[in-house]
C-alpha positions in Angstrom: -48.6 38.4 -252.4 -46.7 37.1 -256.0 -45.4 34.0 -256.5 -42.0 33.6 -257.4 -41.2 33.3 -261.4 -44.7 34.9 -262.3 -44.6 36.4 -265.1 -47.9 38.2 -265.6 -48.7 41.5 -264.9 -49.7 43.1 -261.0 -52.6 45.5 -261.2 -51.5 48.8 -258.6 -54.2 51.0 -257.7 -53.9 54.5 -256.9 -56.5 56.9 -254.9 -55.3 60.3 -255.1 -57.6 62.6 -253.0 -56.9 66.9 -253.1 -58.0 69.0 -249.7 -57.6 72.2 -251.6 -60.4 74.0 -253.0 -58.9 75.2 -256.1 -58.7 72.8 -259.2 -55.2 70.5 -258.9 -53.7 68.7 -261.7 -50.2 67.0 -261.8 -48.7 63.5 -263.2 -49.0 60.5 -261.0 -46.4 57.8 -261.4 -44.7 54.6 -259.5 -41.2 54.6 -258.3 -40.4 50.3 -258.6 -37.6 48.4 -258.0 -34.8 48.0 -261.3 -35.7 45.7 -263.9 -39.5 46.1 -262.8 -41.6 47.4 -265.7 -44.6 50.0 -265.1 -47.4 51.3 -267.7 -48.3 53.5 -268.1 -45.2 55.9 -267.1 -47.2 57.9 -266.0 -51.0 59.3 -265.1 -52.5 62.9 -265.4 -54.3 64.4 -262.7 -57.0 67.2 -262.0 -58.8 66.9 -259.2 -61.1 70.2 -259.3 -62.3 70.6 -255.8 -61.6 69.8 -252.8 -62.5 66.1 -251.5 -62.2 65.4 -255.1 -60.8 62.0 -255.7 -59.5 59.7 -258.6 -58.6 56.0 -258.6 -55.4 55.0 -261.2 -54.4 51.8 -262.0 -50.7 50.7 -263.2 -50.1 47.2 -264.3 -46.6 46.3 -263.2 -44.6 43.3 -264.5 -42.0 41.9 -262.4 -38.2 41.4 -263.3 -37.0 38.0 -262.5 -38.5 36.9 -259.3 -36.6 35.4 -256.1 -38.1 34.8 -252.8 -38.1 38.3 -250.8 -39.4 41.5 -250.7 -39.8 45.1 -252.6 -42.1 48.4 -252.4 -43.4 49.9 -254.9 -44.2 53.6 -253.9 -46.8 55.7 -255.2 -45.4 59.8 -256.4 -47.3 62.8 -257.4 -46.6 65.5 -258.9 -48.3 69.1 -258.5 -48.5 72.4 -258.1 -44.5 72.6 -258.0 -44.2 70.2 -255.3 -44.0 66.4 -254.6 -46.1 64.4 -252.3 -45.0 60.8 -251.5 -47.8 60.2 -248.6 -50.8 58.9 -247.7 -52.9 59.6 -244.8 -55.6 57.4 -242.9 -58.2 59.9 -240.8 -58.6 58.6 -237.0 -61.3 60.3 -235.3 -64.0 59.8 -232.4 -66.3 62.0 -231.5 -65.1 62.7 -228.0 -61.8 63.0 -229.3 -61.9 65.2 -233.0 -60.4 64.0 -235.9 -56.1 63.2 -236.4 -54.5 62.4 -239.7 -51.9 59.5 -239.7 -49.4 59.4 -242.3 -47.4 57.1 -243.9 -45.4 56.6 -246.9 -47.6 55.5 -250.3 -46.2 52.6 -250.7 -47.5 49.0 -252.1 -45.4 46.2 -250.1 -45.1 43.3 -251.9 -44.2 39.7 -250.8 -42.5 37.5 -253.4 -43.2 33.8 -252.4 -41.2 30.5 -253.6 -44.8 28.4 -253.7 -46.1 26.1 -255.8 -50.1 26.1 -255.8 -52.5 23.0 -257.0 -54.3 23.3 -260.1 -57.6 22.4 -260.7 -58.4 22.7 -256.8 -62.0 24.4 -255.9 -61.7 26.3 -252.2 -64.8 27.4 -250.8 -64.3 30.0 -247.4 -66.7 30.9 -245.1 -65.8 33.9 -242.9 -65.4 34.1 -239.6 -65.1 37.2 -237.4 -63.2 38.5 -240.3 -59.1 38.0 -242.1 -57.1 38.2 -245.1 -56.5 34.5 -245.9 -59.1 34.3 -249.0 -56.7 37.5 -250.8 -53.8 36.0 -250.2 -54.8 32.7 -251.9 -56.3 34.5 -254.8 -53.4 36.7 -254.9 -50.8 33.8 -255.2 -53.7 31.7 -258.1 -55.8 30.1 -256.0 -59.2 29.4 -256.9 -60.9 30.7 -254.0 -65.3 31.5 -253.4 -66.6 33.2 -250.6 -69.6 31.5 -249.2 -71.0 33.5 -246.6 -72.5 31.5 -243.9 -76.1 32.1 -243.7 -76.2 30.2 -247.7 -74.1 27.1 -246.4 -77.5 25.2 -245.6 -78.4 25.4 -249.4 -74.7 25.3 -250.8 -73.9 22.8 -252.9 -70.8 21.8 -251.2 -69.6 18.9 -253.5 -68.4 21.3 -256.1 -65.6 22.5 -253.7 -62.2 20.3 -252.5 -61.7 22.0 -249.8 -63.6 24.2 -247.0 -61.6 26.5 -244.8 -63.3 27.5 -241.7 -62.1 31.1 -240.7 -61.0 32.4 -237.5 -63.3 32.1 -235.1 -66.0 30.9 -237.3 -68.1 29.0 -234.3 -67.9 31.8 -231.9 -69.4 34.3 -234.8 -71.6 32.3 -237.1 -74.3 30.7 -235.8 -75.3 29.3 -239.6 -72.3 27.7 -239.3 -73.0 25.3 -235.8 -76.4 25.0 -237.6 -75.0 23.3 -240.3 -72.0 21.3 -239.0 -73.1 17.9 -239.9 -73.5 19.4 -242.9 -69.3 19.9 -243.1 -68.5 16.4 -241.4 -70.8 15.0 -243.9 -68.5 16.9 -247.0 -65.4 15.6 -245.2 -67.1 11.7 -245.0 -67.4 12.2 -248.7 -64.2 13.0 -249.8 -63.6 16.6 -249.1 -61.2 18.6 -246.9 -62.4 20.7 -244.4 -60.1 23.2 -242.1 -60.8 24.5 -238.8 -59.2 27.7 -237.7 -58.5 28.7 -233.6 -61.5 29.8 -231.9 -62.1 31.5 -228.8 -65.1 30.1 -227.0 -63.3 27.6 -225.4 -66.8 26.0 -223.6 -68.8 26.5 -226.4 -66.6 24.5 -229.3 -66.2 21.5 -226.6 -69.4 21.4 -225.3 -70.8 21.8 -229.2 -69.1 18.5 -230.3 -67.9 20.0 -233.8 -64.9 17.6 -234.3 -65.2 14.4 -236.0 -64.0 12.5 -233.1 -63.2 13.9 -229.6 -60.8 16.5 -229.3 -60.5 19.4 -226.0 -59.7 22.8 -227.4 -57.5 24.4 -224.8 -56.8 28.6 -224.5 -52.9 27.4 -224.6 -50.8 29.2 -227.3 -46.9 29.9 -227.9 -47.0 33.4 -227.9 -43.1 33.8 -229.0 -43.0 33.8 -232.9 -39.7 32.6 -233.1 -40.4 29.3 -231.0 -38.6 26.6 -232.3 -41.2 24.6 -233.8 -40.1 20.3 -234.1 -41.7 18.5 -237.1 -43.4 15.3 -235.3 -44.8 13.4 -238.5 -42.1 13.8 -240.9 -43.6 11.3 -243.5 -46.8 13.3 -244.1 -47.9 14.3 -247.4 -49.2 17.7 -246.1 -45.3 18.4 -245.4 -44.1 17.8 -248.4 -47.0 18.6 -251.3 -46.9 20.5 -253.4 -44.3 22.5 -251.4 -41.4 20.5 -249.2 -42.1 22.2 -245.6 -38.8 22.3 -243.4 -38.2 24.0 -239.8 -36.9 26.9 -241.7 -40.2 28.1 -242.9 -40.8 28.5 -239.1 -38.5 31.5 -239.6 -39.6 35.4 -240.0 -43.3 34.4 -238.3 -45.1 37.7 -236.9 -47.1 38.1 -233.1 -46.8 34.7 -232.1 -46.6 30.7 -233.2 -50.4 30.4 -232.4 -53.1 30.4 -230.0 -56.0 28.1 -229.0 -54.5 24.9 -229.4 -56.2 21.9 -228.9 -55.3 20.0 -225.6 -56.0 16.3 -225.8 -57.6 14.5 -228.9 -58.4 11.4 -229.8 -56.2 8.3 -231.2 -57.7 9.6 -235.3 -56.1 13.3 -234.7 -52.4 13.0 -235.6 -50.1 16.3 -234.6 -47.7 17.1 -237.0 -45.7 20.2 -235.6 -44.7 21.0 -231.8 -43.5 24.2 -230.5 -43.4 25.9 -226.8 -42.6 29.1 -224.7 -39.7 29.0 -223.0 -40.2 27.2 -219.6 -43.4 25.7 -220.8 -44.7 22.2 -221.7 -44.5 20.9 -225.0 -47.9 22.6 -227.2 -48.7 19.4 -229.8 -52.2 20.5 -230.4 -51.6 23.3 -233.2 -52.0 21.6 -236.2 -53.9 17.7 -235.7 -55.1 15.7 -238.8 -57.8 12.9 -238.7 -58.9 11.0 -242.1 -62.8 10.5 -241.3 -64.9 8.3 -244.3 -63.3 9.4 -247.1 -62.0 12.8 -246.5 -59.7 14.7 -244.0 -60.4 17.0 -240.9 -57.4 19.6 -240.0 -57.6 21.6 -237.1 -55.1 24.6 -237.0 -54.5 26.8 -234.2 -51.3 28.1 -235.4 -51.8 32.0 -236.5 -52.4 32.2 -239.9 -54.7 34.6 -240.2 -51.5 37.2 -239.1 -48.9 35.4 -241.4 -50.3 35.4 -244.7 -51.1 39.0 -244.5 -47.5 40.0 -243.8 -46.3 37.9 -246.7 -44.5 34.9 -244.6 -43.1 32.7 -247.5 -43.0 29.7 -245.1 -46.4 29.8 -243.7 -47.9 30.4 -247.0 -46.3 27.8 -248.0 -47.8 25.4 -245.6 -51.5 26.5 -245.5 -51.4 26.0 -249.1 -50.4 22.5 -248.8 -53.1 22.3 -245.7 -55.1 23.4 -248.1 -54.4 20.6 -250.9 -54.4 18.3 -248.0 -56.9 15.9 -249.2 -55.5 15.7 -253.0 -52.0 15.0 -251.3 -53.1 12.4 -249.0 -55.4 11.0 -252.0 -51.8 10.6 -253.8 -49.8 8.8 -251.7 
């Protein structure tokens, strides 16, 4: 993930592995788009035995960037042959071993996104997702906090805390420290809670600052039209101006485990629905709590950000920055 207009280089790592019993020597290079620069132009490799491996780094400098996608391809010339594929070993004890080959390509998403300055973000992982990596790639200051250290962590040094997908489902320490998270919000912080699958446990835990009921409602059609319900809300304007175009190109689904009902303190920002299904307005709820901001989202950012969907990246950055945007109104 690269912000549009960046002038800094991108570190690209290539791992070369030999399955030959003989010494293999060759030249490794990257094929990049026209006008892009790569240093060095090539690297020499020498692998002396079977299963030998080497990891090499290239610095790639983009040309003037506009939003879009490009591919960087690794090519190895060795022993009179040209290698352009990588592979994944797929194996199970009862099935044997199989090699899944695919082009050795690094896909780069160029996103026209503005990121807040001086905002420190903490991320508490749930079942596992790649959102923190994407946020770091676009230049945000993100620190991973293990759930087991949440009780002893000084949360006041962060402006925003993000809980990963299914965090309450998978992290008992998070449940035990939920009041500490709500106190963080009351004292001026922003807390973002992403979807959880154990509906009954979430509802009986009363984790939200005001009453709200989680449901199994979802919107499976990724092209389902999205309606903006609160066009004046600062989350939809800062630091990125959000419109319905930002919901183009989403993958797999809009979202899942939306809220079905909520207290009047919550404001729903968006609405969408599957064909012939009722409107789902509980996918992005925002509430002021004390001095801070509490947000629940069931929209599938954990799928969209790793897939490089520009509008989802822009909107998630705004959500992470919600507290700063609200205080500047």
